[in-house]
N, C-alpha and C positions, 0 to 999 in steps of 0.2 A: 266251108262250098267249094273254093280252090283245092281240095283237092280234086273233089267231081269232075275236075277238068282238065284232070290229065287221066281219069280211068279212060280204059277206053271205047271208042265208040260204041260195040255192039255189047258192053256187060250192061245189065237192067242197076243205076246208079238207087239206091236208095235211103234216108234219112229217117235215121229213127228218134221220139224225141218222148217221151215220162209222160204223158198225162196232169197237168199239172194244168189246173182254175187256180185263177182272181178272178172274184165275182165270173161273169160269166163263158170271160174271155180266153178259149187254153191256151200258153204259153205258145206253142206251132203257130196254131192267126197269131197271133199278139208279132210274135215277127214275121207273118205275110205281110200283117200291114203295114210295117214298118221300113219291113227288103226286100219284099218278093223279087228286089228288081235286082241284084243281087245271087239267086239260085236260080242256078246253070239251066239251059232246057237239055231234058226229057230227064228232072229228079223227081225222084217220086218220097214229096213226104207226108213220113204215117205219125199216130203220138197209139202207145202203148198201154193200158189201163193193166196195172203190174197183176192188182188187184183177182182180178177176173179174167187176167191170160192175153183177154180183147185186143185186135190193133185195131187205126182204121185209116180211112185212103184223106188226107184232107188237103193238097193236096197235086199233080194239079187239076183234081174235082171242086176244092173250095172257093163258095163261094161268097168273094171279097169284099 
């Protein structure tokens, strides 16, 4: 997440995570539950499902 702080402000900042489930909680949502305070402003977190090649934005829209 530190690299996003060095990126120019006009850039769109996207962090992409392969969808991985443990029970019903995905890796990205687990990270956000524990470390959402480390995610800089205006950073989007997306989950990608490799088999279907579909993605979904989980942050900042995720309900924690």
